[in-house]
Jmol script that loads the backbone (N, CA, C; Angstrom):
load data "model"
ATOM      1  N   MET A   1     160.311-149.116 -83.302  1.00  0.00           N
ATOM      2  CA  MET A   1     161.033-149.918 -84.261  1.00  0.00           C
ATOM      3  C   MET A   1     160.165-150.087 -85.508  1.00  0.00           C
ATOM      4  N   ALA A   2     160.713-149.818 -86.690  1.00  0.00           N
ATOM      5  CA  ALA A   2     159.980-149.872 -87.925  1.00  0.00           C
ATOM      6  C   ALA A   2     159.916-151.294 -88.451  1.00  0.00           C
ATOM      7  N   PRO A   3     158.784-151.622 -89.130  1.00  0.00           N
ATOM      8  CA  PRO A   3     158.671-152.996 -89.679  1.00  0.00           C
ATOM      9  C   PRO A   3     159.690-153.213 -90.783  1.00  0.00           C
ATOM     10  N   PRO A   4     160.085-154.426 -91.012  1.00  0.00           N
ATOM     11  CA  PRO A   4     161.040-154.666 -92.052  1.00  0.00           C
ATOM     12  C   PRO A   4     160.397-154.431 -93.424  1.00  0.00           C
ATOM     13  N   THR A   5     161.146-153.954 -94.386  1.00  0.00           N
ATOM     14  CA  THR A   5     160.621-153.657 -95.694  1.00  0.00           C
ATOM     15  C   THR A   5     161.447-154.474 -96.727  1.00  0.00           C
ATOM     16  N   ARG A   6     160.846-154.702 -97.818  1.00  0.00           N
ATOM     17  CA  ARG A   6     161.543-155.376 -98.900  1.00  0.00           C
ATOM     18  C   ARG A   6     162.089-154.308 -99.825  1.00  0.00           C
ATOM     19  N   ARG A   7     163.216-154.513-100.339  1.00  0.00           N
ATOM     20  CA  ARG A   7     163.737-153.576-101.316  1.00  0.00           C
ATOM     21  C   ARG A   7     163.306-154.076-102.682  1.00  0.00           C
ATOM     22  N   GLN A   8     163.016-153.151-103.511  1.00  0.00           N
ATOM     23  CA  GLN A   8     162.607-153.511-104.877  1.00  0.00           C
ATOM     24  C   GLN A   8     163.868-153.795-105.698  1.00  0.00           C
ATOM     25  N   VAL A   9     163.724-154.805-106.508  1.00  0.00           N
ATOM     26  CA  VAL A   9     164.843-155.123-107.370  1.00  0.00           C
ATOM     27  C   VAL A   9     164.717-154.239-108.593  1.00  0.00           C
ATOM     28  N   ALA A  10     165.855-153.719-108.993  1.00  0.00           N
ATOM     29  CA  ALA A  10     165.876-152.841-110.131  1.00  0.00           C
ATOM     30  C   ALA A  10     165.412-153.577-111.392  1.00  0.00           C
ATOM     31  N   GLY A  11     164.466-153.030-112.104  1.00  0.00           N
ATOM     32  CA  GLY A  11     164.006-153.640-113.322  1.00  0.00           C
ATOM     33  C   GLY A  11     162.905-154.665-113.157  1.00  0.00           C
ATOM     34  N   ALA A  12     162.553-154.967-111.925  1.00  0.00           N
ATOM     35  CA  ALA A  12     161.505-155.976-111.702  1.00  0.00           C
ATOM     36  C   ALA A  12     160.151-155.303-111.899  1.00  0.00           C
ATOM     37  N   PRO A  13     159.167-156.039-112.464  1.00  0.00           N
ATOM     38  CA  PRO A  13     157.857-155.455-112.678  1.00  0.00           C
ATOM     39  C   PRO A  13     157.178-155.180-111.326  1.00  0.00           C
ATOM     40  N   ARG A  14     156.515-154.103-111.306  1.00  0.00           N
ATOM     41  CA  ARG A  14     155.838-153.706-110.029  1.00  0.00           C
ATOM     42  C   ARG A  14     154.449-154.298-110.031  1.00  0.00           C
ATOM     43  N   THR A  15     154.100-154.956-109.009  1.00  0.00           N
ATOM     44  CA  THR A  15     152.778-155.547-108.912  1.00  0.00           C
ATOM     45  C   THR A  15     151.973-154.759-107.905  1.00  0.00           C
ATOM     46  N   VAL A  16     150.711-154.486-108.316  1.00  0.00           N
ATOM     47  CA  VAL A  16     149.834-153.733-107.459  1.00  0.00           C
ATOM     48  C   VAL A  16     148.716-154.668-107.051  1.00  0.00           C
ATOM     49  N   PRO A  17     148.445-154.771-105.772  1.00  0.00           N
ATOM     50  CA  PRO A  17     147.384-155.670-105.375  1.00  0.00           C
ATOM     51  C   PRO A  17     146.012-155.141-105.855  1.00  0.00           C
ATOM     52  N   ARG A  18     145.144-156.024-106.245  1.00  0.00           N
ATOM     53  CA  ARG A  18     143.850-155.661-106.718  1.00  0.00           C
ATOM     54  C   ARG A  18     142.940-155.340-105.491  1.00  0.00           C
ATOM     55  N   ALA A  19     142.223-154.274-105.604  1.00  0.00           N
ATOM     56  CA  ALA A  19     141.287-153.908-104.539  1.00  0.00           C
ATOM     57  C   ALA A  19     140.009-154.765-104.680  1.00  0.00           C
ATOM     58  N   ALA A  20     139.449-155.178-103.628  1.00  0.00           N
ATOM     59  CA  ALA A  20     138.228-155.952-103.667  1.00  0.00           C
ATOM     60  C   ALA A  20     137.041-154.980-103.800  1.00  0.00           C
ATOM     61  N   CYS A  21     136.543-154.797-104.971  1.00  0.00           N
ATOM     62  CA  CYS A  21     135.475-153.806-105.246  1.00  0.00           C
ATOM     63  C   CYS A  21     134.198-154.610-105.566  1.00  0.00           C
ATOM     64  N   ALA A  22     133.119-153.921-105.364  1.00  0.00           N
ATOM     65  CA  ALA A  22     131.831-154.484-105.737  1.00  0.00           C
ATOM     66  C   ALA A  22     131.802-154.587-107.236  1.00  0.00           C
ATOM     67  N   PRO A  23     131.026-155.547-107.806  1.00  0.00           N
ATOM     68  CA  PRO A  23     130.949-155.643-109.270  1.00  0.00           C
ATOM     69  C   PRO A  23     130.259-154.408-109.846  1.00  0.00           C
ATOM     70  N   ARG A  24     130.649-154.004-111.023  1.00  0.00           N
ATOM     71  CA  ARG A  24     130.092-152.828-111.713  1.00  0.00           C
ATOM     72  C   ARG A  24     128.714-153.158-112.188  1.00  0.00           C
ATOM     73  N   ARG A  25     127.804-152.156-111.999  1.00  0.00           N
ATOM     74  CA  ARG A  25     126.457-152.277-112.527  1.00  0.00           C
ATOM     75  C   ARG A  25     126.430-151.990-114.011  1.00  0.00           C
ATOM     76  N   PRO A  26     125.636-152.676-114.750  1.00  0.00           N
ATOM     77  CA  PRO A  26     125.617-152.367-116.209  1.00  0.00           C
ATOM     78  C   PRO A  26     125.036-150.981-116.461  1.00  0.00           C
ATOM     79  N   ARG A  27     125.477-150.344-117.525  1.00  0.00           N
ATOM     80  CA  ARG A  27     124.995-149.023-117.916  1.00  0.00           C
ATOM     81  C   ARG A  27     123.560-149.106-118.410  1.00  0.00           C
ATOM     82  N   LEU A  28     122.787-148.045-118.240  1.00  0.00           N
ATOM     83  CA  LEU A  28     121.450-148.008-118.771  1.00  0.00           C
ATOM     84  C   LEU A  28     121.485-147.806-120.288  1.00  0.00           C
ATOM     85  N   PRO A  29     120.660-148.512-121.000  1.00  0.00           N
ATOM     86  CA  PRO A  29     120.632-148.329-122.448  1.00  0.00           C
ATOM     87  C   PRO A  29     120.079-146.919-122.805  1.00  0.00           C
ATOM     88  N   VAL A  30     120.638-146.366-123.911  1.00  0.00           N
ATOM     89  CA  VAL A  30     120.235-145.029-124.313  1.00  0.00           C
ATOM     90  C   VAL A  30     118.774-145.024-124.679  1.00  0.00           C
ATOM     91  N   SER A  31     118.273-146.086-125.297  1.00  0.00           N
ATOM     92  CA  SER A  31     116.834-146.123-125.662  1.00  0.00           C
ATOM     93  C   SER A  31     115.953-145.999-124.432  1.00  0.00           C
ATOM     94  N   TRP A  32     116.365-146.607-123.345  1.00  0.00           N
ATOM     95  CA  TRP A  32     115.552-146.534-122.121  1.00  0.00           C
ATOM     96  C   TRP A  32     115.550-145.127-121.590  1.00  0.00           C
ATOM     97  N   LEU A  33     116.690-144.426-121.601  1.00  0.00           N
ATOM     98  CA  LEU A  33     116.763-143.069-121.162  1.00  0.00           C
ATOM     99  C   LEU A  33     115.891-142.140-122.052  1.00  0.00           C
ATOM    100  N   LEU A  34     115.912-142.353-123.349  1.00  0.00           N
ATOM    101  CA  LEU A  34     115.106-141.528-124.278  1.00  0.00           C
ATOM    102  C   LEU A  34     113.597-141.784-123.987  1.00  0.00           C
ATOM    103  N   ALA A  35     113.244-143.030-123.722  1.00  0.00           N
ATOM    104  CA  ALA A  35     111.855-143.359-123.422  1.00  0.00           C
ATOM    105  C   ALA A  35     111.367-142.621-122.146  1.00  0.00           C
ATOM    106  N   VAL A  36     112.196-142.615-121.116  1.00  0.00           N
ATOM    107  CA  VAL A  36     111.839-141.937-119.847  1.00  0.00           C
ATOM    108  C   VAL A  36     111.745-140.470-120.083  1.00  0.00           C
ATOM    109  N   ALA A  37     112.646-139.877-120.863  1.00  0.00           N
ATOM    110  CA  ALA A  37     112.603-138.455-121.174  1.00  0.00           C
ATOM    111  C   ALA A  37     111.337-138.106-121.929  1.00  0.00           C
ATOM    112  N   GLY A  38     110.927-138.954-122.857  1.00  0.00           N
ATOM    113  CA  GLY A  38     109.704-138.717-123.619  1.00  0.00           C
ATOM    114  C   GLY A  38     108.464-138.753-122.753  1.00  0.00           C
ATOM    115  N   VAL A  39     108.416-139.705-121.820  1.00  0.00           N
ATOM    116  CA  VAL A  39     107.275-139.805-120.907  1.00  0.00           C
ATOM    117  C   VAL A  39     107.188-138.582-120.026  1.00  0.00           C
ATOM    118  N   VAL A  40     108.316-138.075-119.519  1.00  0.00           N
ATOM    119  CA  VAL A  40     108.342-136.930-118.673  1.00  0.00           C
ATOM    120  C   VAL A  40     107.860-135.679-119.500  1.00  0.00           C
ATOM    121  N   CYS A  41     108.300-135.565-120.712  1.00  0.00           N
ATOM    122  CA  CYS A  41     107.964-134.436-121.523  1.00  0.00           C
ATOM    123  C   CYS A  41     106.450-134.468-121.816  1.00  0.00           C
ATOM    124  N   LEU A  42     105.874-135.635-122.137  1.00  0.00           N
ATOM    125  CA  LEU A  42     104.431-135.744-122.347  1.00  0.00           C
ATOM    126  C   LEU A  42     103.647-135.439-121.090  1.00  0.00           C
ATOM    127  N   ALA A  43     104.161-135.828-119.945  1.00  0.00           N
ATOM    128  CA  ALA A  43     103.472-135.575-118.696  1.00  0.00           C
ATOM    129  C   ALA A  43     103.402-134.048-118.410  1.00  0.00           C
ATOM    130  N   VAL A  44     104.502-133.354-118.662  1.00  0.00           N
ATOM    131  CA  VAL A  44     104.516-131.910-118.451  1.00  0.00           C
ATOM    132  C   VAL A  44     103.562-131.180-119.400  1.00  0.00           C
ATOM    133  N   VAL A  45     103.598-131.567-120.631  1.00  0.00           N
ATOM    134  CA  VAL A  45     102.687-130.961-121.625  1.00  0.00           C
ATOM    135  C   VAL A  45     101.204-131.257-121.287  1.00  0.00           C
ATOM    136  N   GLY A  46     100.969-132.485-120.915  1.00  0.00           N
ATOM    137  CA  GLY A  46      99.572-132.905-120.597  1.00  0.00           C
ATOM    138  C   GLY A  46      99.053-132.168-119.384  1.00  0.00           C
ATOM    139  N   LEU A  47      99.866-132.036-118.340  1.00  0.00           N
ATOM    140  CA  LEU A  47      99.470-131.321-117.152  1.00  0.00           C
ATOM    141  C   LEU A  47      99.218-129.861-117.453  1.00  0.00           C
ATOM    142  N   GLY A  48     100.055-129.307-118.316  1.00  0.00           N
ATOM    143  CA  GLY A  48      99.843-127.881-118.653  1.00  0.00           C
ATOM    144  C   GLY A  48      98.523-127.702-119.437  1.00  0.00           C
ATOM    145  N   THR A  49      98.194-128.627-120.261  1.00  0.00           N
ATOM    146  CA  THR A  49      96.945-128.577-121.017  1.00  0.00           C
ATOM    147  C   THR A  49      95.715-128.771-120.123  1.00  0.00           C
ATOM    148  N   LEU A  50      95.815-129.722-119.219  1.00  0.00           N
ATOM    149  CA  LEU A  50      94.689-130.051-118.353  1.00  0.00           C
ATOM    150  C   LEU A  50      94.456-129.041-117.241  1.00  0.00           C
ATOM    151  N   SER A  51      95.461-128.258-116.927  1.00  0.00           N
ATOM    152  CA  SER A  51      95.362-127.302-115.839  1.00  0.00           C
ATOM    153  C   SER A  51      94.381-126.169-116.112  1.00  0.00           C
ATOM    154  N   GLY A  52      94.027-125.986-117.386  1.00  0.00           N
ATOM    155  CA  GLY A  52      93.162-124.880-117.748  1.00  0.00           C
ATOM    156  C   GLY A  52      93.877-123.556-117.581  1.00  0.00           C
ATOM    157  N   ALA A  53      95.179-123.572-117.714  1.00  0.00           N
ATOM    158  CA  ALA A  53      95.992-122.347-117.559  1.00  0.00           C
ATOM    159  C   ALA A  53      95.530-121.312-118.556  1.00  0.00           C
ATOM    160  N   GLY A  54      95.502-120.140-118.148  1.00  0.00           N
ATOM    161  CA  GLY A  54      95.057-119.028-119.055  1.00  0.00           C
ATOM    162  C   GLY A  54      93.895-118.329-118.387  1.00  0.00           C
ATOM    163  N   PRO A  55      93.905-117.047-118.416  1.00  0.00           N
ATOM    164  CA  PRO A  55      92.822-116.304-117.776  1.00  0.00           C
ATOM    165  C   PRO A  55      91.520-116.435-118.575  1.00  0.00           C
ATOM    166  N   ALA A  56      90.459-116.128-117.852  1.00  0.00           N
ATOM    167  CA  ALA A  56      89.137-116.174-118.498  1.00  0.00           C
ATOM    168  C   ALA A  56      89.046-115.038-119.542  1.00  0.00           C
ATOM    169  N   SER A  57      88.169-115.194-120.455  1.00  0.00           N
ATOM    170  CA  SER A  57      88.016-114.205-121.514  1.00  0.00           C
ATOM    171  C   SER A  57      87.372-112.935-120.942  1.00  0.00           C
ATOM    172  N   VAL A  58      87.460-111.897-121.735  1.00  0.00           N
ATOM    173  CA  VAL A  58      86.891-110.600-121.342  1.00  0.00           C
ATOM    174  C   VAL A  58      85.368-110.705-121.416  1.00  0.00           C
ATOM    175  N   PRO A  59      84.629-110.217-120.397  1.00  0.00           N
ATOM    176  CA  PRO A  59      83.194-110.308-120.406  1.00  0.00           C
ATOM    177  C   PRO A  59      82.564-109.528-121.598  1.00  0.00           C
ATOM    178  N   ASP A  60      81.447-110.057-122.087  1.00  0.00           N
ATOM    179  CA  ASP A  60      80.817-109.457-123.258  1.00  0.00           C
ATOM    180  C   ASP A  60      79.903-108.264-122.846  1.00  0.00           C
ATOM    181  N   ARG A  61      79.236-108.384-121.663  1.00  0.00           N
ATOM    182  CA  ARG A  61      78.341-107.320-121.222  1.00  0.00           C
ATOM    183  C   ARG A  61      79.156-106.072-120.821  1.00  0.00           C
ATOM    184  N   THR A  62      78.528-104.930-120.862  1.00  0.00           N
ATOM    185  CA  THR A  62      79.180-103.694-120.462  1.00  0.00           C
ATOM    186  C   THR A  62      78.396-102.965-119.377  1.00  0.00           C
ATOM    187  N   ALA A  63      79.089-102.077-118.675  1.00  0.00           N
ATOM    188  CA  ALA A  63      78.485-101.232-117.679  1.00  0.00           C
ATOM    189  C   ALA A  63      79.229 -99.940-117.671  1.00  0.00           C
ATOM    190  N   VAL A  64      78.624 -98.918-117.097  1.00  0.00           N
ATOM    191  CA  VAL A  64      79.287 -97.607-116.960  1.00  0.00           C
ATOM    192  C   VAL A  64      79.678 -97.451-115.483  1.00  0.00           C
ATOM    193  N   VAL A  65      80.924 -97.194-115.264  1.00  0.00           N
ATOM    194  CA  VAL A  65      81.439 -96.983-113.905  1.00  0.00           C
ATOM    195  C   VAL A  65      82.224 -95.671-113.844  1.00  0.00           C
ATOM    196  N   ARG A  66      82.403 -95.175-112.661  1.00  0.00           N
ATOM    197  CA  ARG A  66      83.213 -93.972-112.474  1.00  0.00           C
ATOM    198  C   ARG A  66      84.569 -94.340-111.913  1.00  0.00           C
ATOM    199  N   VAL A  67      85.586 -93.626-112.340  1.00  0.00           N
ATOM    200  CA  VAL A  67      86.970 -93.871-111.918  1.00  0.00           C
ATOM    201  C   VAL A  67      87.076 -93.380-110.493  1.00  0.00           C
ATOM    202  N   GLU A  68      87.635 -94.185-109.603  1.00  0.00           N
ATOM    203  CA  GLU A  68      87.874 -93.821-108.206  1.00  0.00           C
ATOM    204  C   GLU A  68      89.090 -92.941-108.099  1.00  0.00           C
ATOM    205  N   PRO A  69      89.180 -92.079-107.059  1.00  0.00           N
ATOM    206  CA  PRO A  69      90.403 -91.239-106.900  1.00  0.00           C
ATOM    207  C   PRO A  69      91.625 -92.083-106.726  1.00  0.00           C
ATOM    208  N   GLY A  70      92.688 -91.777-107.470  1.00  0.00           N
ATOM    209  CA  GLY A  70      93.961 -92.487-107.444  1.00  0.00           C
ATOM    210  C   GLY A  70      93.963 -93.790-108.167  1.00  0.00           C
ATOM    211  N   GLU A  71      92.907 -94.112-108.919  1.00  0.00           N
ATOM    212  CA  GLU A  71      92.828 -95.368-109.613  1.00  0.00           C
ATOM    213  C   GLU A  71      93.375 -95.241-111.075  1.00  0.00           C
ATOM    214  N   SER A  72      94.150 -96.196-111.481  1.00  0.00           N
ATOM    215  CA  SER A  72      94.663 -96.171-112.859  1.00  0.00           C
ATOM    216  C   SER A  72      93.783 -97.042-113.723  1.00  0.00           C
ATOM    217  N   LEU A  73      94.001 -97.010-114.998  1.00  0.00           N
ATOM    218  CA  LEU A  73      93.179 -97.818-115.933  1.00  0.00           C
ATOM    219  C   LEU A  73      93.395 -99.304-115.667  1.00  0.00           C
ATOM    220  N   TRP A  74      94.611 -99.658-115.271  1.00  0.00           N
ATOM    221  CA  TRP A  74      94.934-101.067-114.977  1.00  0.00           C
ATOM    222  C   TRP A  74      94.220-101.521-113.681  1.00  0.00           C
ATOM    223  N   GLU A  75      94.188-100.670-112.677  1.00  0.00           N
ATOM    224  CA  GLU A  75      93.451-101.035-111.421  1.00  0.00           C
ATOM    225  C   GLU A  75      91.948-101.120-111.695  1.00  0.00           C
ATOM    226  N   LEU A  76      91.433-100.230-112.529  1.00  0.00           N
ATOM    227  CA  LEU A  76      90.011-100.264-112.884  1.00  0.00           C
ATOM    228  C   LEU A  76      89.686-101.563-113.589  1.00  0.00           C
ATOM    229  N   ALA A  77      90.551-101.987-114.528  1.00  0.00           N
ATOM    230  CA  ALA A  77      90.358-103.251-115.210  1.00  0.00           C
ATOM    231  C   ALA A  77      90.338-104.457-114.269  1.00  0.00           C
ATOM    232  N   GLY A  78      91.234-104.422-113.266  1.00  0.00           N
ATOM    233  CA  GLY A  78      91.235-105.470-112.265  1.00  0.00           C
ATOM    234  C   GLY A  78      90.011-105.473-111.399  1.00  0.00           C
ATOM    235  N   ARG A  79      89.464-104.306-111.173  1.00  0.00           N
ATOM    236  CA  ARG A  79      88.277-104.187-110.345  1.00  0.00           C
ATOM    237  C   ARG A  79      87.015-104.648-111.014  1.00  0.00           C
ATOM    238  N   VAL A  80      86.835-104.286-112.275  1.00  0.00           N
ATOM    239  CA  VAL A  80      85.595-104.593-112.998  1.00  0.00           C
ATOM    240  C   VAL A  80      85.592-106.021-113.553  1.00  0.00           C
ATOM    241  N   ALA A  81      86.722-106.625-113.826  1.00  0.00           N
ATOM    242  CA  ALA A  81      86.796-108.005-114.388  1.00  0.00           C
ATOM    243  C   ALA A  81      87.930-108.723-113.698  1.00  0.00           C
ATOM    244  N   PRO A  82      87.810-109.121-112.402  1.00  0.00           N
ATOM    245  CA  PRO A  82      88.922-109.674-111.654  1.00  0.00           C
ATOM    246  C   PRO A  82      89.386-111.060-112.159  1.00  0.00           C
ATOM    247  N   GLY A  83      88.580-111.823-112.847  1.00  0.00           N
ATOM    248  CA  GLY A  83      88.990-113.126-113.322  1.00  0.00           C
ATOM    249  C   GLY A  83      89.531-113.135-114.736  1.00  0.00           C
ATOM    250  N   SER A  84      89.626-111.987-115.315  1.00  0.00           N
ATOM    251  CA  SER A  84      90.038-111.895-116.737  1.00  0.00           C
ATOM    252  C   SER A  84      91.512-111.389-116.849  1.00  0.00           C
ATOM    253  N   ASP A  85      92.020-111.510-118.066  1.00  0.00           N
ATOM    254  CA  ASP A  85      93.364-110.998-118.347  1.00  0.00           C
ATOM    255  C   ASP A  85      93.311-109.475-118.322  1.00  0.00           C
ATOM    256  N   THR A  86      94.068-108.877-117.456  1.00  0.00           N
ATOM    257  CA  THR A  86      94.036-107.411-117.243  1.00  0.00           C
ATOM    258  C   THR A  86      94.406-106.673-118.530  1.00  0.00           C
ATOM    259  N   THR A  87      95.404-107.150-119.242  1.00  0.00           N
ATOM    260  CA  THR A  87      95.811-106.467-120.511  1.00  0.00           C
ATOM    261  C   THR A  87      94.649-106.465-121.496  1.00  0.00           C
ATOM    262  N   ALA A  88      93.965-107.589-121.651  1.00  0.00           N
ATOM    263  CA  ALA A  88      92.824-107.657-122.592  1.00  0.00           C
ATOM    264  C   ALA A  88      91.677-106.767-122.147  1.00  0.00           C
ATOM    265  N   VAL A  89      91.471-106.672-120.858  1.00  0.00           N
ATOM    266  CA  VAL A  89      90.394-105.793-120.317  1.00  0.00           C
ATOM    267  C   VAL A  89      90.715-104.318-120.609  1.00  0.00           C
ATOM    268  N   VAL A  90      91.963-103.957-120.362  1.00  0.00           N
ATOM    269  CA  VAL A  90      92.380-102.557-120.639  1.00  0.00           C
ATOM    270  C   VAL A  90      92.200-102.223-122.087  1.00  0.00           C
ATOM    271  N   GLU A  91      92.552-103.121-123.009  1.00  0.00           N
ATOM    272  CA  GLU A  91      92.377-102.880-124.455  1.00  0.00           C
ATOM    273  C   GLU A  91      90.878-102.717-124.776  1.00  0.00           C
ATOM    274  N   ARG A  92      90.065-103.566-124.150  1.00  0.00           N
ATOM    275  CA  ARG A  92      88.625-103.489-124.360  1.00  0.00           C
ATOM    276  C   ARG A  92      88.039-102.174-123.835  1.00  0.00           C
ATOM    277  N   ILE A  93      88.494-101.719-122.696  1.00  0.00           N
ATOM    278  CA  ILE A  93      88.071-100.410-122.164  1.00  0.00           C
ATOM    279  C   ILE A  93      88.451 -99.286-123.133  1.00  0.00           C
ATOM    280  N   ARG A  94      89.647 -99.357-123.656  1.00  0.00           N
ATOM    281  CA  ARG A  94      90.101 -98.325-124.604  1.00  0.00           C
ATOM    282  C   ARG A  94      89.235 -98.335-125.832  1.00  0.00           C
ATOM    283  N   ASP A  95      88.916 -99.550-126.345  1.00  0.00           N
ATOM    284  CA  ASP A  95      88.065 -99.601-127.529  1.00  0.00           C
ATOM    285  C   ASP A  95      86.660 -99.106-127.267  1.00  0.00           C
ATOM    286  N   LEU A  96      86.072 -99.414-126.108  1.00  0.00           N
ATOM    287  CA  LEU A  96      84.748 -99.007-125.790  1.00  0.00           C
ATOM    288  C   LEU A  96      84.634 -97.497-125.590  1.00  0.00           C
ATOM    289  N   ASN A  97      85.755 -96.851-125.210  1.00  0.00           N
ATOM    290  CA  ASN A  97      85.734 -95.405-124.915  1.00  0.00           C
ATOM    291  C   ASN A  97      86.475 -94.582-125.935  1.00  0.00           C
ATOM    292  N   GLY A  98      86.572 -95.082-127.162  1.00  0.00           N
ATOM    293  CA  GLY A  98      87.143 -94.278-128.261  1.00  0.00           C
ATOM    294  C   GLY A  98      88.612 -94.064-128.180  1.00  0.00           C
ATOM    295  N   GLY A  99      89.380 -95.075-127.933  1.00  0.00           N
ATOM    296  CA  GLY A  99      90.843 -94.963-127.942  1.00  0.00           C
ATOM    297  C   GLY A  99      91.390 -94.201-126.751  1.00  0.00           C
ATOM    298  N   LEU A 100      90.845 -94.422-125.621  1.00  0.00           N
ATOM    299  CA  LEU A 100      91.221 -93.791-124.363  1.00  0.00           C
ATOM    300  C   LEU A 100      92.709 -93.942-124.120  1.00  0.00           C
ATOM    301  N   GLY A 101      93.416 -92.907-123.695  1.00  0.00           N
ATOM    302  CA  GLY A 101      94.828 -92.992-123.390  1.00  0.00           C
ATOM    303  C   GLY A 101      95.054 -93.631-122.030  1.00  0.00           C
ATOM    304  N   ASP A 102      96.266 -93.519-121.530  1.00  0.00           N
ATOM    305  CA  ASP A 102      96.600 -94.099-120.209  1.00  0.00           C
ATOM    306  C   ASP A 102      95.997 -93.286-119.063  1.00  0.00           C
ATOM    307  N   GLY A 103      95.871 -92.033-119.224  1.00  0.00           N
ATOM    308  CA  GLY A 103      95.421 -91.172-118.144  1.00  0.00           C
ATOM    309  C   GLY A 103      93.887 -91.168-118.001  1.00  0.00           C
ATOM    310  N   VAL A 104      93.427 -91.353-116.772  1.00  0.00           N
ATOM    311  CA  VAL A 104      92.039 -91.206-116.457  1.00  0.00           C
ATOM    312  C   VAL A 104      91.905 -90.275-115.284  1.00  0.00           C
ATOM    313  N   THR A 105      90.787 -89.576-115.187  1.00  0.00           N
ATOM    314  CA  THR A 105      90.597 -88.624-114.061  1.00  0.00           C
ATOM    315  C   THR A 105      89.556 -89.169-113.124  1.00  0.00           C
ATOM    316  N   PRO A 106      89.703 -88.894-111.803  1.00  0.00           N
ATOM    317  CA  PRO A 106      88.716 -89.372-110.814  1.00  0.00           C
ATOM    318  C   PRO A 106      87.357 -88.843-111.160  1.00  0.00           C
ATOM    319  N   GLY A 107      86.349 -89.699-111.068  1.00  0.00           N
ATOM    320  CA  GLY A 107      84.989 -89.314-111.352  1.00  0.00           C
ATOM    321  C   GLY A 107      84.596 -89.482-112.817  1.00  0.00           C
ATOM    322  N   GLN A 108      85.575 -89.742-113.685  1.00  0.00           N
ATOM    323  CA  GLN A 108      85.292 -89.865-115.078  1.00  0.00           C
ATOM    324  C   GLN A 108      84.476 -91.147-115.368  1.00  0.00           C
ATOM    325  N   PRO A 109      83.321 -90.986-116.046  1.00  0.00           N
ATOM    326  CA  PRO A 109      82.529 -92.212-116.367  1.00  0.00           C
ATOM    327  C   PRO A 109      83.168 -92.954-117.571  1.00  0.00           C
ATOM    328  N   LEU A 110      83.264 -94.269-117.438  1.00  0.00           N
ATOM    329  CA  LEU A 110      83.837 -95.096-118.481  1.00  0.00           C
ATOM    330  C   LEU A 110      82.944 -96.296-118.751  1.00  0.00           C
ATOM    331  N   THR A 111      82.807 -96.669-120.006  1.00  0.00           N
ATOM    332  CA  THR A 111      82.107 -97.894-120.300  1.00  0.00           C
ATOM    333  C   THR A 111      83.143 -99.026-120.212  1.00  0.00           C
ATOM    334  N   VAL A 112      82.816-100.036-119.403  1.00  0.00           N
ATOM    335  CA  VAL A 112      83.746-101.131-119.125  1.00  0.00           C
ATOM    336  C   VAL A 112      83.072-102.506-119.301  1.00  0.00           C
ATOM    337  N   PRO A 113      83.813-103.542-119.600  1.00  0.00           N
ATOM    338  CA  PRO A 113      83.251-104.860-119.665  1.00  0.00           C
ATOM    339  C   PRO A 113      82.909-105.342-118.247  1.00  0.00           C
ATOM    340  N   SER A 114      81.742-105.925-118.073  1.00  0.00           N
ATOM    341  CA  SER A 114      81.424-106.454-116.725  1.00  0.00           C
ATOM    342  C   SER A 114      80.786-107.839-116.913  1.00  0.00           C
ATOM    343  N   GLY A 115      81.037-108.651-115.894  1.00  0.00           N
ATOM    344  CA  GLY A 115      80.501-110.048-116.025  1.00  0.00           C
ATOM    345  C   GLY A 115      79.733-110.534-114.844  1.00  0.00           C
TER     346      GLY A 115
END
end "model"
wireframe off; spacefill off
backbone 0.3
color backbone group
């Protein structure tokens, strides 16, 4: 058996019961959000600066080494100066050896930076 229902009267205003909701929290001020964003930005920049990011410089001293079989100029640069920027070491090797190209031959003596 269905519960009894009321019929709506034509033209009568419809009333909707209010839901019991928790009170709304106030919105955060824009100035506070900008301040937090600024602090986060400064923290990221500060940590990047303090981390000492960036490879060590190319060593000033030089040595003569022989190219190993199957070794490229890039691998040689990584072998002779492992803590330095490989690209900078390759450029230094090219300068020390009179504009050396990309190709090196096994057993070829090269002047390289060493530290």
